[in-house]
ROFI-457204 format. One line per 2 residues: number of its first residue (from 0); their letters; for each residue x, y, z of C-alpha. Coordinates in steps of 0.5 Angstrom, whole numbers, always signed. Last residue first. Example, Ala and Ser with C-alpha at 12.3 -4.5 7.8 and 13.67 -1.06 7.14 Angstrom:
1) sa) +27 -2 +14  +25 -9 +16
//
This chain:
339) tp) -79 -31 +432  -84 -30 +426
337) ke) -86 -37 +422  -82 -37 +416
335) lh) -87 -37 +410  -87 -44 +406
333) gg) -89 -42 +398  -86 -50 +397
331) fa) -80 -49 +392  -78 -42 +393
329) hr) -80 -41 +400  -77 -48 +403
327) ma) -71 -45 +398  -71 -39 +402
325) sl) -71 -42 +409  -65 -47 +408
323) ik) -61 -41 +405  -63 -37 +411
321) da) -61 -43 +416  -54 -43 +412
319) fd) -53 -36 +413  -54 -36 +421
317) ak) -50 -43 +421  -44 -39 +424
315) gq) -48 -36 +430  -43 -39 +435
313) se) -48 -44 +437  -47 -47 +430
311) fr) -39 -47 +431  -40 -51 +437
309) sf) -45 -56 +434  -40 -57 +429
307) la) -35 -59 +434  -39 -64 +437
305) ta) -41 -66 +430  -34 -68 +429
303) lv) -33 -71 +436  -39 -76 +435
301) pa) -37 -78 +428  -30 -79 +429
299) pv) -28 -85 +424  -20 -86 +423
297) ge) -17 -84 +417  -11 -82 +420
295) di) -10 -75 +417  -18 -75 +417
293) aa) -18 -77 +425  -12 -72 +426
291) sv) -16 -66 +423  -22 -68 +428
289) tw) -17 -68 +434  -14 -61 +431
287) rg) -21 -58 +431  -23 -60 +438
285) eg) -16 -57 +440  -18 -50 +437
283) sd) -20 -47 +443  -28 -47 +442
281) sv) -33 -42 +444  -40 -44 +446
279) rg) -45 -39 +445  -51 -41 +449
277) hf) -53 -34 +452  -51 -36 +460
275) as) -53 -32 +466  -60 -35 +465
273) le) -58 -43 +467  -66 -44 +467
271) pd) -64 -49 +473  -60 -43 +477
269) ra) -56 -45 +483  -57 -52 +482
267) le) -57 -53 +475  -50 -50 +475
265) sa) -48 -55 +481  -51 -61 +477
263) sl) -47 -59 +471  -41 -59 +475
261) dl) -42 -66 +478  -44 -69 +471
259) lw) -37 -66 +468  -34 -70 +474
257) sa) -38 -76 +472  -44 -80 +473
255) vv) -47 -83 +466  -47 -90 +469
253) sg) -51 -89 +475  -49 -90 +481
251) rr) -51 -83 +484  -49 -77 +480
249) wl) -55 -79 +476  -60 -77 +482
247) ea) -57 -70 +482  -58 -69 +475
245) id) -65 -71 +475  -66 -66 +481
243) el) -63 -60 +478  -67 -62 +471
241) km) -74 -62 +474  -78 -66 +469
239) dy) -85 -63 +468  -88 -68 +464
237) sy) -93 -68 +458  -90 -71 +453
235) hd) -93 -77 +451  -100 -74 +452
233) ph) -99 -69 +445  -99 -75 +442
231) rl) -99 -73 +434  -94 -67 +435
229) pa) -92 -64 +428  -86 -60 +428
227) te) -85 -56 +422  -92 -56 +420
225) ad) -96 -57 +426  -92 -50 +429
223) ie) -92 -51 +436  -96 -46 +441
221) hs) -102 -50 +442  -98 -56 +444
219) rk) -96 -53 +450  -98 -59 +455
217) gi) -95 -63 +450  -88 -60 +450
215) ga) -87 -62 +457  -81 -67 +455
213) nr) -78 -61 +453  -73 -60 +458
211) li) -71 -67 +459  -69 -67 +451
209) nf) -65 -61 +453  -62 -65 +459
207) ge) -60 -70 +454  -57 -66 +449
205) ay) -53 -62 +453  -50 -68 +457
203) aa) -48 -71 +450  -45 -65 +447
201) ml) -41 -64 +454  -38 -72 +452
199) gy) -36 -70 +446  -33 -64 +446
197) ei) -29 -67 +453  -27 -72 +447
195) gn) -24 -68 +443  -21 -64 +450
193) hv) -17 -71 +451  -15 -72 +444
191) mk) -11 -65 +444  -9 -67 +451
189) vf) -6 -74 +448  -3 -70 +442
187) hg) +0 -65 +447  +4 -70 +451
185) ag) +6 -74 +445  +9 -67 +442
183) ap) +16 -69 +443  +17 -76 +445
181) gc) +12 -81 +448  +7 -81 +453
179) hl) +11 -79 +460  +5 -80 +465
177) yg) +1 -76 +470  -4 -77 +475
175) ee) -1 -82 +481  -4 -88 +478
173) at) -1 -86 +471  +6 -86 +474
171) ga) +6 -93 +474  +3 -100 +476
169) rg) +2 -104 +469  +4 -111 +472
167) ak) -2 -115 +470  -5 -116 +476
165) ar) -3 -109 +478  -7 -106 +472
163) ep) -13 -111 +473  -14 -108 +480
161) tp) -16 -101 +477  -14 -96 +483
159) pa) -19 -92 +486  -19 -85 +484
157) as) -16 -79 +487  -12 -82 +492
155) rg) -7 -84 +488  -4 -77 +487
153) pa) -8 -71 +484  -1 -69 +480
151) la) +2 -62 +481  +8 -65 +486
149) rf) +9 -71 +483  +10 -67 +476
147) vp) +15 -63 +479  +18 -68 +483
145) dl) +19 -73 +477  +23 -67 +473
143) lk) +29 -71 +473  +25 -77 +470
141) vv) +22 -73 +464  +29 -70 +463
139) et) +32 -77 +462  +26 -80 +458
137) eg) +26 -74 +453  +20 -71 +451
135) gi) +12 -71 +451  +8 -71 +458
133) mq) +1 -72 +460  -1 -68 +466
131) cy) -7 -69 +470  -7 -63 +475
129) gr) -9 -63 +482  -16 -63 +485
127) el) -16 -57 +490  -11 -53 +486
125) gw) -13 -56 +480  -20 -53 +480
123) vg) -19 -48 +476  -17 -52 +470
121) gs) -15 -59 +472  -12 -62 +465
119) tg) -4 -60 +463  -2 -63 +457
117) vd) +6 -62 +458  +10 -61 +452
115) ly) +18 -62 +454  +23 -58 +451
113) hi) +31 -59 +452  +36 -54 +450
111) gk) +43 -56 +448  +43 -51 +442
109) ps) +42 -56 +437  +36 -58 +440
107) le) +32 -52 +440  +30 -52 +433
105) ra) +28 -60 +433  +24 -59 +440
103) rr) +20 -53 +438  +18 -56 +431
101) id) +15 -62 +434  +12 -58 +439
99) dh) +8 -54 +434  +6 -60 +431
97) yy) +3 -62 +438  -1 -55 +438
95) sn) -1 -52 +444  -5 -52 +450
93) gg) -1 -49 +455  +4 -53 +460
91) di) +10 -51 +455  +16 -54 +459
89) li) +23 -51 +457  +30 -54 +460
87) dg) +37 -52 +461  +42 -57 +459
85) ks) +46 -52 +454  +45 -45 +456
83) lf) +39 -40 +456  +39 -32 +456
81) pv) +38 -32 +448  +33 -37 +449
79) ie) +27 -33 +453  +25 -28 +448
77) si) +24 -33 +443  +21 -37 +447
75) qa) +16 -32 +449  +14 -31 +442
73) dt) +13 -38 +440  +9 -39 +446
71) aa) +4 -32 +445  -2 -36 +441
69) ap) -1 -43 +445  -4 -38 +451
67) im) +1 -38 +457  +3 -43 +462
65) lw) +11 -43 +461  +15 -47 +466
63) ii) +22 -46 +466  +28 -50 +469
61) rp) +35 -48 +469  +40 -54 +469
59) ss) +43 -50 +472  +41 -45 +478
57) lk) +35 -40 +477  +35 -33 +479
55) gv) +38 -30 +473  +33 -34 +468
53) ld) +28 -30 +472  +32 -23 +472
51) ev) +32 -24 +464  +25 -26 +463
49) st) +23 -20 +467  +22 -17 +474
47) ap) +22 -23 +477  +19 -25 +484
45) is) +21 -31 +489  +15 -35 +492
43) gt) +13 -34 +499  +6 -37 +497
41) er) +2 -30 +499  +8 -25 +498
39) cl) +10 -28 +491  +3 -28 +489
37) ae) +1 -21 +490  +8 -19 +487
35) vs) +7 -23 +481  +0 -21 +480
33) ap) +2 -13 +481  +7 -14 +476
31) th) +3 -16 +470  +7 -18 +465
29) sf) +8 -25 +469  +14 -27 +473
27) av) +15 -32 +478  +21 -36 +481
25) vd) +19 -42 +485  +22 -46 +490
23) ie) +19 -53 +491  +17 -54 +498
21) sk) +11 -59 +496  +6 -54 +498
19) rl) +10 -49 +494  +8 -53 +488
17) rr) +1 -53 +489  +1 -45 +490
15) vm) +5 -44 +483  +0 -49 +480
13) ng) -5 -44 +482  -2 -38 +479
11) gm) -1 -42 +473  -8 -45 +472
9) rg) -12 -38 +473  -7 -34 +471
7) lg) +1 -33 +473  +4 -34 +467
5) im) +12 -36 +467  +14 -40 +472
3) gl) +21 -41 +473  +24 -47 +477
1) rm) +27 -50 +483  +29 -56 +487
//
């Protein structure tokens, strides 16, 4: 089997490497020729100098996987489509909004071009760990591409099997690390919610470690503004917590163990103060889309919404609101801001 990969960044490049390990031929293209040349030399992939060149090096039905930013996907599809024929397959493995997937599938269908949306999770660790893939599109096309999904997936060894699934006769590709979730848009819908949950999990860890970090505040009670942060029992908060050790402890036998905790433990081991980070947390859009879907469905999602709004706050978008609060306190009670 041979496919074309457009986009050779942090994930696309490693996906090519993983595909080549399974002896799947790859025609690689990027708008950075140097990256194409280097990757093809390393992996034995076939370099392409343009989209037209890439399509010309594929046989029908042509399979083209896009691993590019969501904002660039429509433009890239428009560039590719004139070179495609009936039966060809386009795969968007980026983080597109599932509404766009539904539209694209409808637009491409009259041309006989199949469109799959594949929510791909694995990040920079995907080459080693494999990529969890959430797939949307036509059943027969998904089946045709099974060797590709299987090559990219983590495989059954990534996690112990859930015994109840086998007993209930529910075994399938989910155990391998990929799943056909439904028609167009379903893959990115599942990935969207996946990322929304990720926001909540990350926020919970961050808040918990922050509480632990401040558990010694009683030793510094003279520094506390008694008006805004009264501390009646300083002796209740006289601990010197080693966050790097607690993170390592929780990785073993704890109900809060997870890969996110593993990554946190690694960062804390390197630098317990995390001095390389400033605390501005970006949001890629998927958290917003998840909360929007919850609103449309009338489903409560307070944890995910709060986690999203916390990211906005970290970006400085609460600064003016905080000024309003400070101004009101001064206006009704004469309270002056404590100097920073």
